[in-house]
N, C-alpha and C positions, 0 to 999 in steps of 0.2 A: 391619488399619488404614492410612489414606491414609500416603504416604511426603511427607516437606517439601518435595520440588519439585511437588506437583500442585495445581493451582490450586482442585479441589474440597473439600467436605466430607469432613469422616471420615465411613467408612464407616456406623457404625449413623445417624448424620444425614442421612447422603447418601441412603437409602431413601427416608424420610420426604419429602425435599426431592423427590425426583424423581417422587416418587407423585404429591405435591401440584402440581408443576409441569408434568409431563402431564395430571394431570386438570383444570388451569385451560386449558393450551390444545387440549386436543379439545373441553370447552364452549364455548370460544370459536369455533373453527372451526367447529364443527357448529351452533353459533347460527345464524352467518353463512349457513350453507349451507340449514338446513332453512328458515330464516325466508324465503331466497330461492324455494327450491323452494315451499313452502306459499303463497305470495304469488302465484305462478304459476300454482298447480293451485287457488286456490280460486276462486268466483264474484264477477262484479261486484260491489261492494259490500261485499263479505265478505274482503277479500284481506287485510288489516292483523290482522283476527281468526285469519285461517287461518296467518298468518306466527307469531305470536304462539304459537296451540294448538301448531304444530309445534314450536317451540324448547323449550318445558315437555315436550312427548313425545320428543322424538330430542337434545335437546344434554344431559340427564342421561346417557344411553346410551353416545353416543361420550365422553363423557368419560370414564365408568368404563370403557371400554373402554381408553383412552390409559392411564388411570393402574395399568392390571392389566398393560399392557406396560411402563412406566416401573418398574413395581417390581419385578417378574421379572428385568428388566435391571440394574436396581440390585443385588438381591439376587446374581446371576452374577455379576458385576462384582468385589464384595466379596468374591466365594469363591476368584476367582481371583486377586483381591491377596493373599488371606491366601496362598493355596496358594502362589505366583508368588514371594511378597514383594519384586514391584514394580510399579512401573505404567508403562506401555505400549498403546500403539494396537490390541497383539494382544489383550489384553483388554477393550477394546472391539469387537472384532470377532467375537470368540469367545464375550461374553454375547447379543451381538445373534443370531448363529446360536441359540445355544440356547435364546432366548428364542422367535424364530420355529418352530424345532423342539419345544416343547413346548407352544405353543398351539395348534398346526393336529396335536397328534399325536392326538385323538380320530376325524381324519380320514382315518387310515390311513400306513402307513410311506412311502407314496409323496409324500403330500401336505405330512407331515412334513417329509421331508427337503429337496421343493422349499421350504418354506418356511423350512427353517433355512438353507437356501445363499442366498435372496434376504434375508434378515436378514444375513449375513455380509458380500454384498455390499455391501448399503446402509451400514451401517455403515463399513464399509473404505473409501467414496466418502467420506463425511463425516468420516471422520478423516484421508483424502488430505488433501482442498480445506482443513483448518484447520492439516494442518503447513505445507503451500503459503504458506496464506496469513501464518502465524506468521515461514515464512521469508524470505518477502516482506519484511515490517515490520521486523524485524530487521537484514534487510540495509539497509531505507532509513535506519533507527537509528543504525547504525553507519555509516554514509557521512556523515548529517548531522554527527554527533559529531567523526568525523576532521575532516571540513571547518574545523569549529567550534574546533576544538584547534590545527589547523595550515593558517591561511590559505593557506599554502605550496603547499599539495598540487594547486590550481589548475593550474600550471605545467604539470602532469603530462597534463591535461584539454586542454591547447591554449592556455591563458589566462593568459597575464603576472601577475607576483605583482603585487597590488594591485588586481586589477582586479575587477569584479564582473560579473555576467551581465548582459549588456543594456549595455554602456556600450561606447562607440569605442575605439578604440585610437590610437595618433598615430602617426604611419609611421615617424617617430624609435626609437620603442619597438617595435613590431611587425615592423620589419626588412622592408617590403613596399615600397622601392622600387626595384622593380624595375617592367619591361613599358612601358607608354606614359605612368604615371603618372611613373615616373623618369625618360625620357626628358627628360618637358615638365619635372621639377624640376630635371633635371641643366642641362638650358639655359637655364632662367628666372636659376638659380643661378649658373651658370658666366658669364652675362651681367651678372649685376648682382656678381657678383665682379669680372669683368674690368673693368667700369665705375666700379667704387669704386676698382680701382687706378689707373685713368686718370688719375680725379678728382684721386686724391691726388698721382699723378706730375707734374701740370698745375698742381696747388698749390706742389708743390717746385719744379718748373721758374718757374714765376712770384715763386717769393718769391727763387729766386737769382738771374733775372734781377735785382731790383732790389739793387742791388752798392752800396755805399756811394759816392758821387761823389768823384773823384780831389783829394787834397790838392794844392790851388795848394804852388809852390814859390819864393820869391822869388832865386832863384838864374838871372841871367843872363849 
């Protein structure tokens, strides 16, 4: 039986599901391939009928071959799940090797061994690509969840808190007051500060110069 962690159907239903899916895939792909082949090999004026006839003759055969392969693969997979009591990529790899070896058994031991090796390697590549894809998707989802829960984590990536990607950073926040821009900023800033101080001092001086007139005295 399938484990709860498995996303596939339970084993009794899995076999029938894989047989149907493999037949549909083989019939669809075989129909396209043999239609093009029949269309190309037919004489002018009979190309469409030739392609259609090629589909009727060859598509069921290709679909049946795929269905046999899918049924044997699922049977071996379910047997390994029952024997090992767990589902992991090794079940798929061993099932592919066993299926390839069994289908080529009538051609001799050497051909059966080559077919088994090819089936195992092929399923190993598929499982490796699937594991890599799932890992990348999980990492992306985890990073997005961390960002949504803790926006302050953007500081670790070099962005100040509260700033989103693509947003400009003010100099007072980013601390970029250095170099030529900082020199101009200091120059104009100090000049303005000095000018403001002088203006304030001049105002004070002017106000102080307007003292009250001397009070006249009547003492002679």
